[in-house]
Gaussian input, Z-matrix of N, CA and C with variables (Angstrom, degrees):
# hf/3-21g

backbone

0 1
 N
 C     1     B1
 C     2     B2     1     A1
 N     3     B3     2     A2     1     D1
 C     4     B4     3     A3     2     D2
 C     5     B5     4     A4     3     D3
 N     6     B6     5     A5     4     D4
 C     7     B7     6     A6     5     D5
 C     8     B8     7     A7     6     D6
 N     9     B9     8     A8     7     D7
 C    10    B10     9     A9     8     D8
 C    11    B11    10    A10     9     D9
 N    12    B12    11    A11    10    D10
 C    13    B13    12    A12    11    D11
 C    14    B14    13    A13    12    D12
 N    15    B15    14    A14    13    D13
 C    16    B16    15    A15    14    D14
 C    17    B17    16    A16    15    D15
 N    18    B18    17    A17    16    D16
 C    19    B19    18    A18    17    D17
 C    20    B20    19    A19    18    D18
 N    21    B21    20    A20    19    D19
 C    22    B22    21    A21    20    D20
 C    23    B23    22    A22    21    D21
 N    24    B24    23    A23    22    D22
 C    25    B25    24    A24    23    D23
 C    26    B26    25    A25    24    D24
 N    27    B27    26    A26    25    D25
 C    28    B28    27    A27    26    D26
 C    29    B29    28    A28    27    D27
 N    30    B30    29    A29    28    D28
 C    31    B31    30    A30    29    D29
 C    32    B32    31    A31    30    D30
 N    33    B33    32    A32    31    D31
 C    34    B34    33    A33    32    D32
 C    35    B35    34    A34    33    D33
 N    36    B36    35    A35    34    D34
 C    37    B37    36    A36    35    D35
 C    38    B38    37    A37    36    D36
 N    39    B39    38    A38    37    D37
 C    40    B40    39    A39    38    D38
 C    41    B41    40    A40    39    D39
 N    42    B42    41    A41    40    D40
 C    43    B43    42    A42    41    D41
 C    44    B44    43    A43    42    D42
 N    45    B45    44    A44    43    D43
 C    46    B46    45    A45    44    D44
 C    47    B47    46    A46    45    D45
 N    48    B48    47    A47    46    D46
 C    49    B49    48    A48    47    D47
 C    50    B50    49    A49    48    D48
 N    51    B51    50    A50    49    D49
 C    52    B52    51    A51    50    D50
 C    53    B53    52    A52    51    D51
 N    54    B54    53    A53    52    D52
 C    55    B55    54    A54    53    D53
 C    56    B56    55    A55    54    D54
 N    57    B57    56    A56    55    D55
 C    58    B58    57    A57    56    D56
 C    59    B59    58    A58    57    D57
 N    60    B60    59    A59    58    D58
 C    61    B61    60    A60    59    D59
 C    62    B62    61    A61    60    D60
 N    63    B63    62    A62    61    D61
 C    64    B64    63    A63    62    D62
 C    65    B65    64    A64    63    D63
 N    66    B66    65    A65    64    D64
 C    67    B67    66    A66    65    D65
 C    68    B68    67    A67    66    D66
 N    69    B69    68    A68    67    D67
 C    70    B70    69    A69    68    D68
 C    71    B71    70    A70    69    D69
 N    72    B72    71    A71    70    D70
 C    73    B73    72    A72    71    D71
 C    74    B74    73    A73    72    D72
 N    75    B75    74    A74    73    D73
 C    76    B76    75    A75    74    D74
 C    77    B77    76    A76    75    D75
 N    78    B78    77    A77    76    D76
 C    79    B79    78    A78    77    D77
 C    80    B80    79    A79    78    D78
 N    81    B81    80    A80    79    D79
 C    82    B82    81    A81    80    D80
 C    83    B83    82    A82    81    D81
 N    84    B84    83    A83    82    D82
 C    85    B85    84    A84    83    D83
 C    86    B86    85    A85    84    D84
 N    87    B87    86    A86    85    D85
 C    88    B88    87    A87    86    D86
 C    89    B89    88    A88    87    D87
 N    90    B90    89    A89    88    D88
 C    91    B91    90    A90    89    D89
 C    92    B92    91    A91    90    D90
 N    93    B93    92    A92    91    D91
 C    94    B94    93    A93    92    D92
 C    95    B95    94    A94    93    D93
 N    96    B96    95    A95    94    D94
 C    97    B97    96    A96    95    D95
 C    98    B98    97    A97    96    D96
 N    99    B99    98    A98    97    D97
 C   100   B100    99    A99    98    D98
 C   101   B101   100   A100    99    D99
 N   102   B102   101   A101   100   D100
 C   103   B103   102   A102   101   D101
 C   104   B104   103   A103   102   D102
 N   105   B105   104   A104   103   D103
 C   106   B106   105   A105   104   D104
 C   107   B107   106   A106   105   D105
 N   108   B108   107   A107   106   D106
 C   109   B109   108   A108   107   D107
 C   110   B110   109   A109   108   D108
 N   111   B111   110   A110   109   D109
 C   112   B112   111   A111   110   D110
 C   113   B113   112   A112   111   D111
 N   114   B114   113   A113   112   D112
 C   115   B115   114   A114   113   D113
 C   116   B116   115   A115   114   D114
 N   117   B117   116   A116   115   D115
 C   118   B118   117   A117   116   D116
 C   119   B119   118   A118   117   D117
 N   120   B120   119   A119   118   D118
 C   121   B121   120   A120   119   D119
 C   122   B122   121   A121   120   D120
 N   123   B123   122   A122   121   D121
 C   124   B124   123   A123   122   D122
 C   125   B125   124   A124   123   D123
 N   126   B126   125   A125   124   D124
 C   127   B127   126   A126   125   D125
 C   128   B128   127   A127   126   D126
 N   129   B129   128   A128   127   D127
 C   130   B130   129   A129   128   D128
 C   131   B131   130   A130   129   D129
 N   132   B132   131   A131   130   D130
 C   133   B133   132   A132   131   D131
 C   134   B134   133   A133   132   D132
 N   135   B135   134   A134   133   D133
 C   136   B136   135   A135   134   D134
 C   137   B137   136   A136   135   D135
 N   138   B138   137   A137   136   D136
 C   139   B139   138   A138   137   D137
 C   140   B140   139   A139   138   D138
 N   141   B141   140   A140   139   D139
 C   142   B142   141   A141   140   D140
 C   143   B143   142   A142   141   D141
 N   144   B144   143   A143   142   D142
 C   145   B145   144   A144   143   D143
 C   146   B146   145   A145   144   D144
 N   147   B147   146   A146   145   D145
 C   148   B148   147   A147   146   D146
 C   149   B149   148   A148   147   D147
 N   150   B150   149   A149   148   D148
 C   151   B151   150   A150   149   D149
 C   152   B152   151   A151   150   D150
 N   153   B153   152   A152   151   D151
 C   154   B154   153   A153   152   D152
 C   155   B155   154   A154   153   D153
 N   156   B156   155   A155   154   D154
 C   157   B157   156   A156   155   D155
 C   158   B158   157   A157   156   D156
 N   159   B159   158   A158   157   D157
 C   160   B160   159   A159   158   D158
 C   161   B161   160   A160   159   D159
 N   162   B162   161   A161   160   D160
 C   163   B163   162   A162   161   D161
 C   164   B164   163   A163   162   D162
 N   165   B165   164   A164   163   D163
 C   166   B166   165   A165   164   D164
 C   167   B167   166   A166   165   D165
 N   168   B168   167   A167   166   D166
 C   169   B169   168   A168   167   D167
 C   170   B170   169   A169   168   D168
 N   171   B171   170   A170   169   D169
 C   172   B172   171   A171   170   D170
 C   173   B173   172   A172   171   D171
 N   174   B174   173   A173   172   D172
 C   175   B175   174   A174   173   D173
 C   176   B176   175   A175   174   D174
 N   177   B177   176   A176   175   D175
 C   178   B178   177   A177   176   D176
 C   179   B179   178   A178   177   D177
 N   180   B180   179   A179   178   D178
 C   181   B181   180   A180   179   D179
 C   182   B182   181   A181   180   D180
 N   183   B183   182   A182   181   D181
 C   184   B184   183   A183   182   D182
 C   185   B185   184   A184   183   D183
 N   186   B186   185   A185   184   D184
 C   187   B187   186   A186   185   D185
 C   188   B188   187   A187   186   D186
 N   189   B189   188   A188   187   D187
 C   190   B190   189   A189   188   D188
 C   191   B191   190   A190   189   D189
 N   192   B192   191   A191   190   D190
 C   193   B193   192   A192   191   D191
 C   194   B194   193   A193   192   D192
 N   195   B195   194   A194   193   D193
 C   196   B196   195   A195   194   D194
 C   197   B197   196   A196   195   D195
 N   198   B198   197   A197   196   D196
 C   199   B199   198   A198   197   D197
 C   200   B200   199   A199   198   D198
 N   201   B201   200   A200   199   D199
 C   202   B202   201   A201   200   D200
 C   203   B203   202   A202   201   D201
 N   204   B204   203   A203   202   D202
 C   205   B205   204   A204   203   D203
 C   206   B206   205   A205   204   D204
 N   207   B207   206   A206   205   D205
 C   208   B208   207   A207   206   D206
 C   209   B209   208   A208   207   D207
 N   210   B210   209   A209   208   D208
 C   211   B211   210   A210   209   D209
 C   212   B212   211   A211   210   D210
 N   213   B213   212   A212   211   D211
 C   214   B214   213   A213   212   D212
 C   215   B215   214   A214   213   D213
 N   216   B216   215   A215   214   D214
 C   217   B217   216   A216   215   D215
 C   218   B218   217   A217   216   D216
 N   219   B219   218   A218   217   D217
 C   220   B220   219   A219   218   D218
 C   221   B221   220   A220   219   D219
 N   222   B222   221   A221   220   D220
 C   223   B223   222   A222   221   D221
 C   224   B224   223   A223   222   D222
 N   225   B225   224   A224   223   D223
 C   226   B226   225   A225   224   D224
 C   227   B227   226   A226   225   D225
 N   228   B228   227   A227   226   D226
 C   229   B229   228   A228   227   D227
 C   230   B230   229   A229   228   D228
 N   231   B231   230   A230   229   D229
 C   232   B232   231   A231   230   D230
 C   233   B233   232   A232   231   D231
 N   234   B234   233   A233   232   D232
 C   235   B235   234   A234   233   D233
 C   236   B236   235   A235   234   D234
 N   237   B237   236   A236   235   D235
 C   238   B238   237   A237   236   D236
 C   239   B239   238   A238   237   D237
 N   240   B240   239   A239   238   D238
 C   241   B241   240   A240   239   D239
 C   242   B242   241   A241   240   D240
 N   243   B243   242   A242   241   D241
 C   244   B244   243   A243   242   D242
 C   245   B245   244   A244   243   D243
 N   246   B246   245   A245   244   D244
 C   247   B247   246   A246   245   D245
 C   248   B248   247   A247   246   D246
 N   249   B249   248   A248   247   D247
 C   250   B250   249   A249   248   D248
 C   251   B251   250   A250   249   D249
 N   252   B252   251   A251   250   D250
 C   253   B253   252   A252   251   D251
 C   254   B254   253   A253   252   D252
 N   255   B255   254   A254   253   D253
 C   256   B256   255   A255   254   D254
 C   257   B257   256   A256   255   D255
 N   258   B258   257   A257   256   D256
 C   259   B259   258   A258   257   D257
 C   260   B260   259   A259   258   D258
 N   261   B261   260   A260   259   D259
 C   262   B262   261   A261   260   D260
 C   263   B263   262   A262   261   D261
 N   264   B264   263   A263   262   D262
 C   265   B265   264   A264   263   D263
 C   266   B266   265   A265   264   D264
 N   267   B267   266   A266   265   D265
 C   268   B268   267   A267   266   D266
 C   269   B269   268   A268   267   D267
 N   270   B270   269   A269   268   D268
 C   271   B271   270   A270   269   D269
 C   272   B272   271   A271   270   D270
 N   273   B273   272   A272   271   D271
 C   274   B274   273   A273   272   D272
 C   275   B275   274   A274   273   D273
 N   276   B276   275   A275   274   D274
 C   277   B277   276   A276   275   D275
 C   278   B278   277   A277   276   D276
 N   279   B279   278   A278   277   D277
 C   280   B280   279   A279   278   D278
 C   281   B281   280   A280   279   D279
 N   282   B282   281   A281   280   D280
 C   283   B283   282   A282   281   D281
 C   284   B284   283   A283   282   D282
 N   285   B285   284   A284   283   D283
 C   286   B286   285   A285   284   D284
 C   287   B287   286   A286   285   D285
 N   288   B288   287   A287   286   D286
 C   289   B289   288   A288   287   D287
 C   290   B290   289   A289   288   D288

   B1=1.5355
   B2=1.5079
   B3=1.3007
   B4=1.5189
   B5=1.5572
   B6=1.2832
   B7=1.4629
   B8=1.4508
   B9=1.3976
   B10=1.4530
   B11=1.6141
   B12=1.2059
   B13=1.4900
   B14=1.6313
   B15=1.2970
   B16=1.3910
   B17=1.5863
   B18=1.3846
   B19=1.4977
   B20=1.4567
   B21=1.4604
   B22=1.4658
   B23=1.5700
   B24=1.3125
   B25=1.4690
   B26=1.5746
   B27=1.2512
   B28=1.5796
   B29=1.5633
   B30=1.1996
   B31=1.4979
   B32=1.5037
   B33=1.2637
   B34=1.5448
   B35=1.5364
   B36=1.3518
   B37=1.4304
   B38=1.4703
   B39=1.4162
   B40=1.4372
   B41=1.5541
   B42=1.4166
   B43=1.3503
   B44=1.4726
   B45=1.3708
   B46=1.4109
   B47=1.5544
   B48=1.2449
   B49=1.4244
   B50=1.6053
   B51=1.4008
   B52=1.4445
   B53=1.4796
   B54=1.3338
   B55=1.4199
   B56=1.5549
   B57=1.3394
   B58=1.4899
   B59=1.4971
   B60=1.3650
   B61=1.4038
   B62=1.5516
   B63=1.3021
   B64=1.5107
   B65=1.3449
   B66=1.3707
   B67=1.4415
   B68=1.4262
   B69=1.3184
   B70=1.5377
   B71=1.4110
   B72=1.3477
   B73=1.4736
   B74=1.4693
   B75=1.3729
   B76=1.5051
   B77=1.4906
   B78=1.2756
   B79=1.5319
   B80=1.5685
   B81=1.3441
   B82=1.3813
   B83=1.5501
   B84=1.2327
   B85=1.4411
   B86=1.5203
   B87=1.2011
   B88=1.4608
   B89=1.5162
   B90=1.4027
   B91=1.3723
   B92=1.6000
   B93=1.2453
   B94=1.5094
   B95=1.5552
   B96=1.2426
   B97=1.5104
   B98=1.5649
   B99=1.3634
   B100=1.5162
   B101=1.5834
   B102=1.3393
   B103=1.4346
   B104=1.5552
   B105=1.3532
   B106=1.4019
   B107=1.3949
   B108=1.3135
   B109=1.4130
   B110=1.5819
   B111=1.3801
   B112=1.4260
   B113=1.5897
   B114=1.2908
   B115=1.5457
   B116=1.4447
   B117=1.3631
   B118=1.5040
   B119=1.4755
   B120=1.2687
   B121=1.5089
   B122=1.4979
   B123=1.2179
   B124=1.4156
   B125=1.6274
   B126=1.2007
   B127=1.4420
   B128=1.5316
   B129=1.3193
   B130=1.5594
   B131=1.5161
   B132=1.3498
   B133=1.3568
   B134=1.5550
   B135=1.3017
   B136=1.4888
   B137=1.6495
   B138=1.2407
   B139=1.5203
   B140=1.4908
   B141=1.3131
   B142=1.4421
   B143=1.4922
   B144=1.2431
   B145=1.4248
   B146=1.5482
   B147=1.2851
   B148=1.5562
   B149=1.3525
   B150=1.3349
   B151=1.4638
   B152=1.5019
   B153=1.3532
   B154=1.4382
   B155=1.5862
   B156=1.3115
   B157=1.4064
   B158=1.5469
   B159=1.3327
   B160=1.4821
   B161=1.4701
   B162=1.3339
   B163=1.5046
   B164=1.4807
   B165=1.4653
   B166=1.4659
   B167=1.5391
   B168=1.3306
   B169=1.4215
   B170=1.4091
   B171=1.4060
   B172=1.4739
   B173=1.4414
   B174=1.2114
   B175=1.5312
   B176=1.5285
   B177=1.3430
   B178=1.5066
   B179=1.5630
   B180=1.2173
   B181=1.5388
   B182=1.4072
   B183=1.3825
   B184=1.3567
   B185=1.5484
   B186=1.3467
   B187=1.4922
   B188=1.5101
   B189=1.4137
   B190=1.4112
   B191=1.5720
   B192=1.3174
   B193=1.4119
   B194=1.5327
   B195=1.3431
   B196=1.3878
   B197=1.6189
   B198=1.4020
   B199=1.5285
   B200=1.5399
   B201=1.3696
   B202=1.4874
   B203=1.5348
   B204=1.3590
   B205=1.4880
   B206=1.4763
   B207=1.4148
   B208=1.4634
   B209=1.5378
   B210=1.3647
   B211=1.5594
   B212=1.5277
   B213=1.2766
   B214=1.3421
   B215=1.6459
   B216=1.2536
   B217=1.5811
   B218=1.5570
   B219=1.3958
   B220=1.4303
   B221=1.6296
   B222=1.1657
   B223=1.5022
   B224=1.5301
   B225=1.2578
   B226=1.4870
   B227=1.5402
   B228=1.2925
   B229=1.5489
   B230=1.5661
   B231=1.3525
   B232=1.5131
   B233=1.6009
   B234=1.2883
   B235=1.4832
   B236=1.5906
   B237=1.2578
   B238=1.4888
   B239=1.5211
   B240=1.3621
   B241=1.3889
   B242=1.5580
   B243=1.3442
   B244=1.5345
   B245=1.5095
   B246=1.2515
   B247=1.5253
   B248=1.4971
   B249=1.4225
   B250=1.4559
   B251=1.5999
   B252=1.2762
   B253=1.5055
   B254=1.4201
   B255=1.2628
   B256=1.4028
   B257=1.4853
   B258=1.3052
   B259=1.4174
   B260=1.5916
   B261=1.2637
   B262=1.4302
   B263=1.4567
   B264=1.3488
   B265=1.3671
   B266=1.6256
   B267=1.3311
   B268=1.4844
   B269=1.5238
   B270=1.3247
   B271=1.4598
   B272=1.6186
   B273=1.3957
   B274=1.4038
   B275=1.5108
   B276=1.3756
   B277=1.4485
   B278=1.6546
   B279=1.2921
   B280=1.4817
   B281=1.4642
   B282=1.3463
   B283=1.5558
   B284=1.4010
   B285=1.3920
   B286=1.4049
   B287=1.5245
   B288=1.1253
   B289=1.5471
   B290=1.4538
   A1=110.27
   A2=111.99
   A3=119.82
   A4=110.76
   A5=110.16
   A6=116.84
   A7=113.30
   A8=115.95
   A9=124.43
   A10=112.87
   A11=115.94
   A12=115.65
   A13=103.15
   A14=114.42
   A15=121.59
   A16=116.98
   A17=114.80
   A18=112.71
   A19=117.81
   A20=113.68
   A21=119.18
   A22=110.78
   A23=120.58
   A24=122.96
   A25=112.27
   A26=114.26
   A27=116.60
   A28=105.53
   A29=112.59
   A30=121.12
   A31=105.72
   A32=112.72
   A33=116.23
   A34=105.82
   A35=107.04
   A36=114.35
   A37=117.25
   A38=114.46
   A39=119.48
   A40=107.92
   A41=119.60
   A42=122.09
   A43=109.15
   A44=124.80
   A45=132.16
   A46=108.29
   A47=118.95
   A48=124.10
   A49=112.81
   A50=113.69
   A51=118.85
   A52=106.54
   A53=124.78
   A54=122.60
   A55=113.25
   A56=114.49
   A57=115.93
   A58=110.06
   A59=116.94
   A60=122.58
   A61=113.18
   A62=112.43
   A63=120.15
   A64=114.30
   A65=119.29
   A66=119.74
   A67=115.07
   A68=116.25
   A69=113.68
   A70=118.13
   A71=117.40
   A72=123.40
   A73=111.15
   A74=117.46
   A75=122.91
   A76=106.98
   A77=123.35
   A78=122.00
   A79=110.87
   A80=115.23
   A81=120.25
   A82=106.62
   A83=126.55
   A84=122.08
   A85=111.92
   A86=121.27
   A87=130.67
   A88=107.00
   A89=123.42
   A90=126.23
   A91=109.38
   A92=117.30
   A93=119.10
   A94=111.04
   A95=113.04
   A96=121.77
   A97=112.73
   A98=110.07
   A99=114.35
   A100=109.40
   A101=120.95
   A102=121.26
   A103=112.35
   A104=120.13
   A105=119.66
   A106=115.15
   A107=119.62
   A108=123.79
   A109=109.82
   A110=116.54
   A111=121.82
   A112=108.74
   A113=113.29
   A114=113.12
   A115=114.09
   A116=117.39
   A117=115.03
   A118=111.65
   A119=119.27
   A120=119.11
   A121=114.03
   A122=118.79
   A123=127.72
   A124=111.90
   A125=112.14
   A126=113.79
   A127=109.42
   A128=117.20
   A129=116.57
   A130=106.86
   A131=123.82
   A132=126.06
   A133=111.34
   A134=115.52
   A135=120.96
   A136=111.95
   A137=111.31
   A138=114.49
   A139=110.61
   A140=122.92
   A141=124.23
   A142=113.78
   A143=120.75
   A144=121.34
   A145=118.34
   A146=109.40
   A147=121.85
   A148=116.27
   A149=120.28
   A150=122.24
   A151=105.47
   A152=121.96
   A153=119.13
   A154=114.67
   A155=110.05
   A156=118.00
   A157=116.09
   A158=115.52
   A159=120.51
   A160=111.75
   A161=118.11
   A162=122.55
   A163=108.41
   A164=112.82
   A165=112.81
   A166=107.36
   A167=118.59
   A168=120.21
   A169=114.79
   A170=117.20
   A171=122.55
   A172=106.74
   A173=122.81
   A174=127.99
   A175=105.75
   A176=118.79
   A177=122.68
   A178=105.33
   A179=116.85
   A180=117.30
   A181=107.92
   A182=123.51
   A183=120.79
   A184=116.84
   A185=113.74
   A186=118.79
   A187=110.66
   A188=114.45
   A189=115.04
   A190=111.84
   A191=115.80
   A192=116.81
   A193=109.92
   A194=121.03
   A195=126.60
   A196=106.28
   A197=110.65
   A198=116.60
   A199=108.20
   A200=114.79
   A201=123.56
   A202=106.31
   A203=115.90
   A204=118.96
   A205=109.40
   A206=114.10
   A207=115.68
   A208=111.93
   A209=111.41
   A210=115.27
   A211=113.38
   A212=115.35
   A213=122.97
   A214=115.03
   A215=103.96
   A216=114.64
   A217=109.31
   A218=115.83
   A219=116.94
   A220=115.58
   A221=110.63
   A222=118.20
   A223=113.52
   A224=115.29
   A225=120.98
   A226=114.06
   A227=109.98
   A228=113.14
   A229=114.86
   A230=109.91
   A231=118.32
   A232=108.48
   A233=113.91
   A234=116.25
   A235=111.01
   A236=115.13
   A237=124.33
   A238=106.74
   A239=114.72
   A240=120.36
   A241=110.84
   A242=115.21
   A243=117.27
   A244=110.70
   A245=115.57
   A246=116.37
   A247=111.79
   A248=118.56
   A249=124.98
   A250=109.20
   A251=114.48
   A252=114.11
   A253=116.34
   A254=119.42
   A255=123.43
   A256=111.90
   A257=123.88
   A258=122.80
   A259=115.31
   A260=119.84
   A261=122.35
   A262=113.80
   A263=119.74
   A264=126.16
   A265=110.08
   A266=110.04
   A267=115.15
   A268=110.40
   A269=115.48
   A270=118.90
   A271=106.94
   A272=114.61
   A273=116.22
   A274=115.90
   A275=112.71
   A276=113.07
   A277=109.05
   A278=113.19
   A279=118.70
   A280=115.17
   A281=116.50
   A282=125.61
   A283=111.67
   A284=117.81
   A285=121.36
   A286=113.20
   A287=113.31
   A288=118.79
   A289=108.56
   D1=129.97
   D2=-176.17
   D3=-87.57
   D4=-156.91
   D5=-178.66
   D6=-85.49
   D7=-22.62
   D8=-178.63
   D9=-82.51
   D10=-32.01
   D11=178.75
   D12=130.13
   D13=173.20
   D14=-172.85
   D15=-73.84
   D16=-24.40
   D17=-173.24
   D18=-91.47
   D19=-0.15
   D20=176.97
   D21=-73.54
   D22=137.98
   D23=-177.84
   D24=-78.01
   D25=-25.98
   D26=-178.25
   D27=-105.66
   D28=161.19
   D29=179.20
   D30=-98.46
   D31=117.93
   D32=176.64
   D33=-111.96
   D34=152.28
   D35=177.11
   D36=-114.33
   D37=-2.16
   D38=178.73
   D39=-135.39
   D40=161.05
   D41=-174.37
   D42=-74.96
   D43=-31.01
   D44=179.60
   D45=-64.54
   D46=-31.87
   D47=174.69
   D48=-67.43
   D49=-36.46
   D50=177.92
   D51=-69.76
   D52=-46.21
   D53=-178.25
   D54=-68.22
   D55=-31.78
   D56=172.32
   D57=-62.24
   D58=-45.72
   D59=-178.22
   D60=-58.89
   D61=-46.59
   D62=175.13
   D63=-59.55
   D64=-41.34
   D65=177.08
   D66=-66.23
   D67=-45.16
   D68=174.10
   D69=-64.31
   D70=-30.51
   D71=173.24
   D72=-59.71
   D73=-45.67
   D74=-177.42
   D75=-69.92
   D76=-33.68
   D77=176.84
   D78=-70.57
   D79=-40.44
   D80=175.80
   D81=-62.60
   D82=-49.06
   D83=-179.34
   D84=-63.42
   D85=-40.52
   D86=177.65
   D87=-58.00
   D88=-50.40
   D89=178.69
   D90=-63.95
   D91=-41.28
   D92=176.48
   D93=-58.52
   D94=-46.66
   D95=178.04
   D96=-57.23
   D97=-47.72
   D98=179.82
   D99=-64.26
   D100=-43.41
   D101=175.32
   D102=-59.53
   D103=-43.24
   D104=175.04
   D105=-64.33
   D106=-38.30
   D107=177.48
   D108=-62.09
   D109=-44.61
   D110=178.56
   D111=-60.09
   D112=-48.74
   D113=177.97
   D114=-59.63
   D115=-37.47
   D116=-179.85
   D117=-72.52
   D118=-35.09
   D119=170.60
   D120=-61.94
   D121=-42.99
   D122=176.33
   D123=-59.19
   D124=-46.91
   D125=-175.40
   D126=-77.67
   D127=-32.24
   D128=175.95
   D129=-69.59
   D130=-36.64
   D131=177.92
   D132=-62.32
   D133=-49.77
   D134=175.30
   D135=-55.12
   D136=-48.65
   D137=-178.50
   D138=-62.97
   D139=-40.04
   D140=172.60
   D141=-70.19
   D142=-34.55
   D143=-177.63
   D144=-70.33
   D145=-35.62
   D146=-178.61
   D147=-102.26
   D148=23.50
   D149=179.73
   D150=-77.65
   D151=141.91
   D152=-179.09
   D153=-62.69
   D154=-45.78
   D155=177.03
   D156=-51.77
   D157=-39.15
   D158=-179.82
   D159=-74.91
   D160=-33.55
   D161=178.34
   D162=-66.89
   D163=-43.60
   D164=-173.86
   D165=-69.13
   D166=-36.30
   D167=177.35
   D168=-58.60
   D169=-39.41
   D170=177.18
   D171=-66.09
   D172=-43.96
   D173=-178.37
   D174=-59.71
   D175=-49.74
   D176=-178.49
   D177=-57.95
   D178=-51.22
   D179=-174.36
   D180=-63.28
   D181=-39.74
   D182=179.49
   D183=-62.34
   D184=-38.88
   D185=178.18
   D186=-69.85
   D187=-39.17
   D188=-179.45
   D189=-68.32
   D190=-37.28
   D191=-179.87
   D192=-68.81
   D193=-32.48
   D194=-177.55
   D195=-67.87
   D196=-42.59
   D197=179.42
   D198=-57.61
   D199=-50.36
   D200=-172.37
   D201=-60.53
   D202=-41.63
   D203=-176.10
   D204=-66.39
   D205=-43.29
   D206=-177.87
   D207=-61.61
   D208=-42.97
   D209=179.22
   D210=-62.69
   D211=-35.26
   D212=175.85
   D213=-63.15
   D214=-44.45
   D215=179.09
   D216=-64.58
   D217=-42.93
   D218=177.02
   D219=-64.93
   D220=-42.55
   D221=174.49
   D222=-60.28
   D223=-44.25
   D224=173.61
   D225=-63.18
   D226=-41.48
   D227=177.02
   D228=-65.87
   D229=-36.48
   D230=176.21
   D231=-67.39
   D232=-45.99
   D233=-177.31
   D234=-63.42
   D235=-41.41
   D236=-177.51
   D237=-59.45
   D238=-53.18
   D239=-174.63
   D240=-64.04
   D241=-39.02
   D242=178.30
   D243=-68.61
   D244=-33.95
   D245=-177.03
   D246=-72.44
   D247=-26.69
   D248=-178.52
   D249=-70.50
   D250=-18.81
   D251=173.12
   D252=-74.76
   D253=139.20
   D254=176.18
   D255=-74.92
   D256=163.87
   D257=-177.89
   D258=-56.42
   D259=-39.11
   D260=175.25
   D261=-59.45
   D262=-44.97
   D263=-177.85
   D264=-70.95
   D265=-35.20
   D266=177.25
   D267=-66.03
   D268=-37.21
   D269=-174.32
   D270=-71.66
   D271=-41.51
   D272=173.45
   D273=-62.45
   D274=-36.16
   D275=-178.16
   D276=-68.02
   D277=-36.97
   D278=174.92
   D279=-61.60
   D280=-38.17
   D281=176.65
   D282=-67.89
   D283=-44.98
   D284=-176.60
   D285=-65.80
   D286=-32.93
   D287=-178.46
   D288=-90.13

């Protein structure tokens, strides 16, 4: 048994060696925990991103959004064309129909 105690892996002869060893051990454990946390976050993100229900919902939202945009475009085109008519032509248009 050395100066630092029985659970240290290296043999130290001074107290400063024990403190340095302990500090490096804490940094190593913190680094390992950071890597594990990053892996956990990445795995969770991938699981949520590639769920079939999520991808289907995105596809549904995209098609619904495209349908709404197309309908809005058609209505805008109709209103623009109708507003370009002068009142006389608009009256004829309404009488003819």
